[in-house]
Structure formats: C-alpha cells, structure tokens
C-alpha positions as CSV (number, residue, x, y, z in Angstrom):
1,M,0.0,-0.3,-0.1
2,T,1.5,4.0,-0.9
3,N,2.0,5.7,2.1
4,W,-0.5,8.5,1.9
5,D,2.2,11.2,4.2
6,G,4.1,10.4,1.8
7,V,2.8,12.8,-0.4
8,V,4.0,16.0,1.7
9,N,7.8,15.0,1.0
10,M,7.0,15.3,-3.0
11,G,8.3,18.2,-4.5
12,F,5.6,19.2,-6.5
13,L,4.1,20.4,-3.1
14,S,6.8,20.1,0.1
15,K,7.6,23.2,-0.7
16,I,4.2,24.9,-0.5
17,L,3.8,23.2,3.0
18,K,7.4,23.7,4.9
19,K,7.2,27.4,6.9
20,D,9.8,29.5,6.9
21,N,9.7,32.1,9.6
22,G,5.7,31.3,10.2
23,K,5.0,31.6,6.2
24,K,4.3,29.6,3.6
25,K,7.2,28.6,1.4
26,K,5.7,28.8,-2.5
27,S,7.1,25.6,-5.0
28,N,8.9,27.0,-7.6
29,N,7.0,25.6,-10.0
30,T,3.6,26.8,-11.6
31,L,0.3,25.1,-10.3
32,E,0.2,23.5,-13.5
33,E,3.6,22.0,-12.8
34,D,1.8,20.9,-9.3
35,I,-1.2,20.0,-11.5
36,H,0.3,17.4,-13.3
37,L,2.8,16.0,-11.5
38,A,-0.2,15.8,-8.4
39,S,-2.4,13.8,-10.2
40,D,0.2,11.6,-11.6
41,W,0.8,10.8,-8.1
42,V,-2.9,10.3,-7.0
43,V,-3.1,8.0,-9.1
44,K,-0.4,5.3,-8.5
45,A,-1.5,5.9,-4.7
46,L,-5.0,4.6,-5.5
47,N,-4.3,2.2,-7.6
48,S,-1.7,1.0,-4.6
49,S,-4.2,1.2,-2.7
50,G,-7.5,-0.9,-4.7
51,Y,-9.5,2.4,-5.9
52,K,-9.2,2.2,-10.1
53,A,-7.7,5.1,-11.6
54,D,-7.8,4.9,-15.5
55,Y,-9.2,8.7,-15.8
56,S,-12.1,7.5,-17.2
57,L,-15.5,8.8,-16.4
58,E,-16.2,4.9,-14.4
59,S,-12.9,5.6,-12.0
60,M,-14.8,9.1,-10.6
61,K,-16.8,6.6,-9.4
62,E,-14.1,4.9,-7.7
63,I,-13.0,8.7,-6.4
64,D,-16.5,9.0,-4.6
65,R,-16.1,4.9,-3.3
66,F,-12.5,6.7,-1.6
67,F,-13.9,9.9,-0.2
68,D,-16.9,7.5,1.3
69,E,-14.0,5.2,2.6
70,Q,-11.6,7.7,4.0
71,S,-13.2,10.1,5.4
72,G,-13.5,9.7,9.0
73,E,-11.8,10.4,11.5
74,T,-9.0,7.6,10.8
75,G,-9.2,7.7,6.9
76,L,-6.6,9.3,4.6
77,L,-8.7,12.9,4.8
78,S,-8.1,13.3,8.4
79,K,-4.3,13.7,7.8
80,N,-2.5,16.2,5.1
81,R,-6.6,16.8,3.9
82,G,-5.5,20.0,1.9
83,T,-2.7,18.2,-0.3
84,I,-4.5,15.5,-1.3
85,L,-7.7,17.2,-1.9
86,F,-5.6,19.2,-4.8
87,S,-4.4,16.0,-6.1
88,L,-7.5,14.3,-6.1
89,A,-8.7,17.4,-8.1
90,S,-5.7,17.6,-10.7
91,Y,-6.6,13.9,-11.1
92,I,-10.3,14.9,-12.0
93,G,-9.6,17.9,-14.0
94,E,-6.5,15.1,-16.1
95,T,-10.0,13.7,-16.7
96,A,-12.1,15.5,-18.0
97,I,-9.5,16.8,-20.0
98,K,-8.9,14.1,-21.3
99,L,-12.7,13.4,-21.9
100,Y,-13.8,16.2,-23.1
101,G,-11.2,18.2,-24.7
102,G,-10.0,21.8,-22.9
103,E,-7.8,23.4,-20.8
104,W,-6.2,24.6,-17.2
105,I,-6.5,28.0,-15.8
106,T,-4.3,29.0,-13.5
107,D,-3.4,31.9,-11.7
108,D,-0.2,31.9,-10.2
109,S,0.6,35.1,-8.8
110,D,-3.4,34.5,-6.5
111,P,-2.6,33.9,-3.2
112,Q,-5.6,30.8,-3.1
113,G,-4.5,29.8,-6.7
114,E,-4.5,26.2,-5.7
115,I,-7.9,26.5,-4.6
116,N,-8.8,28.1,-7.5
117,I,-7.6,26.7,-10.7
118,S,-10.9,25.4,-13.3
119,V,-10.5,23.7,-16.4
120,K,-12.1,25.2,-19.5
121,L,-13.8,22.4,-21.7
122,R,-14.0,22.8,-25.6
123,N,-17.3,23.8,-25.3
124,G,-16.7,26.2,-23.1
125,T,-17.9,25.6,-19.8
126,V,-16.1,25.9,-17.0
127,I,-15.5,23.4,-14.6
128,W,-13.6,24.0,-10.8
129,P,-12.1,20.5,-9.4
130,V,-10.8,21.9,-6.4
131,L,-14.0,23.3,-5.1
132,R,-15.7,20.7,-6.2
133,C,-13.4,18.5,-3.7
134,M,-14.5,20.3,-1.1
135,K,-17.5,20.4,-1.3
136,R,-17.6,16.9,-2.0
137,C,-15.3,15.8,1.6
138,E,-17.7,18.2,3.4
139,Q,-21.5,17.3,1.8
140,G,-20.6,14.0,1.1
141,Y,-22.1,11.5,-1.9
142,E,-25.2,14.2,-2.5
143,E,-22.2,16.5,-4.1
144,S,-20.9,13.0,-6.5
145,I,-18.3,13.4,-8.8
146,Y,-19.2,11.1,-10.4
147,A,-22.3,13.1,-10.8
148,Y,-19.9,16.4,-11.8
149,L,-18.4,14.8,-14.4
150,F,-21.3,13.3,-16.6
151,A,-23.6,16.2,-16.5
152,L,-21.0,17.1,-19.2
153,N,-21.2,14.2,-21.1
154,D,-22.1,16.0,-24.8
C-alpha cells in the first residue's frame, strides 16, 4: 500500500507546505506543473490502495468511493487533507480534459491559486475541481464527483 503521508515529501507540494518563519514558502513550480505531478502521484497512490484510477468516467465512481471510505476521523483525509484534495482534484480535472477536451486555467499570482484552479472545457463550460472536492468532502455523496463529470457529457 502506498504511504499517503508520503505526498508531503514530494517536491511538488512539500515546498508549499514547508514553513519559513511562520509563512508559507511557495514552490518554484507553476500551478500547472504541480497539477500534473499531483495527478500522476494520486493515480499511483489510488491504484496501489485498491481504487481504480485510469482517467475514465467510471473511475470517478472510485473517487466517490475514496471519499466515502476515507473521510472519517481515521481515514486518509484526516491527515494532509489539503494536499490530498488538491491531488484528487488534479486527477479529476485531468480526467475531464481527457474525456471532453479543454485546458487548465491557473493564476500563479493568486494567493488562493491552488483552490481556484479551473478547467475550461472545449465546449466553453468551466469547472472547479478543487472546490468540488471540498464540497464532496464536506457535504458527502450528494456532491458526487461521478455525477459532476457525467453531467458534462454532451
């Protein structure tokens, strides 16, 4: 099983999470670079933990299952929540791009840039994967990730 706590030691977010005199140190990567690294990492972590992550619409059911199984007090989301949510959201956005075409919209100058990343799909629809993951985590299954991406189907 992959050590989910190990995400903190990865270069893409470890620099973001390190403190320097009480202040966050920013990564030298762009947000888009961090998105790709986070997505790759979470695919490996999910697959090694019994969840099927293959950039398919069906894999969004696995993301919902992950939220259902790992949101409790002792679940994986009880530790490093922000990092894991960013990684899951990166995977969700990458899946949406693979399924429907589109591109990431990021703003490296935005202090809340990790939360405000979005995907503009080929048809002009804009989605916010991190915000959706936060809602899924807080509100449960009614904010289904599978339903979120399924509804985008032309």
